[in-house]
N, C-alpha and C positions, 0 to 999 in steps of 0.2 A: 551807358557806361561801357564803351568798348574796352576790352582788355583788362577787366577787373580781375582780382585774384580768384582763380577758379580751382587752384590746387593748394594743398598745404594749409598751414595754420594762419589765420588772420583774425585779429581781435576787432578791428574797426569794421563796423557794418557797412560804412560808406565806401570802403575799398574793395568790397566783394563784387563779383559778377552778379548779374541778375538771376542766374540759375542758383547760385549759392544764397542770395538774398531770399529767394523763394523757399529754399530748403530751410533756412533759419526761421523764416516766418511761420512755416508749417510746424516745425518743432516747438517753437515758442507757444503757438496756439494750442498744440496738443498738451504740453505741460501745464499751461495756464488753465485749460479746461479741466484737467485732472485735479488740479489744486482747488478750483472752485467747487467741483463736485464733491471732493473730499471734505472741504470746509462745510458745505451744506449737509453732508451726511453726518458728520460728527458734531455739528452745532445747529440743530434744527431751530434753535431760537432765532437764527438769522433770517428765517422766513419772514420775520416781521420788519424787514428793512423798509425805510421810507421809499417813496416812489422815485426820488431823484437818484438813489443808489441803483435801483433796478434799471433806470434809464441809462445810467452811466455804464452798466455792464452791457446792455444792448448796444450802446454806442461803440464800446470797445470791440465787441464782436464784429460789428459792421466795419469798423476800421481795419481789423485783421483781414476780413474777407476782401475788402477793397485793395489792401496792400498786396495780398496774394494774387489777385487778378491782375493788378498793375505789373507786378514783377514777372508774372507768367507771360503777359502780352509783350513786355519789353524783351524778355529772354527769347521768345519765339521770333520777334522781329530781328534780333541779332542772328539767330540761326538761319533765317531766310536770307539775310543780307550777306552772309559769308559766301565767297566764291568757292566752288568745289576745288579741292586740292588734288593734285595728280602726283 
């Protein structure tokens, strides 16, 4: 996505540059992790989740990691592709 929104406010995820998508993915992962840890801390009964819920959480973590790696690699390919400005 050459020329995505890299400055200012943008609501749509799809209009962001890969750098901003990476930043948003990392923030979302951070806040989501904090929420899950807080939920487990304040509700220890949830440790008795069925196996499919635990697998869903693992799948979401893997998806977040894959999305971050993908956005990082696309951002770096854009950085390498830009000609030097004089």
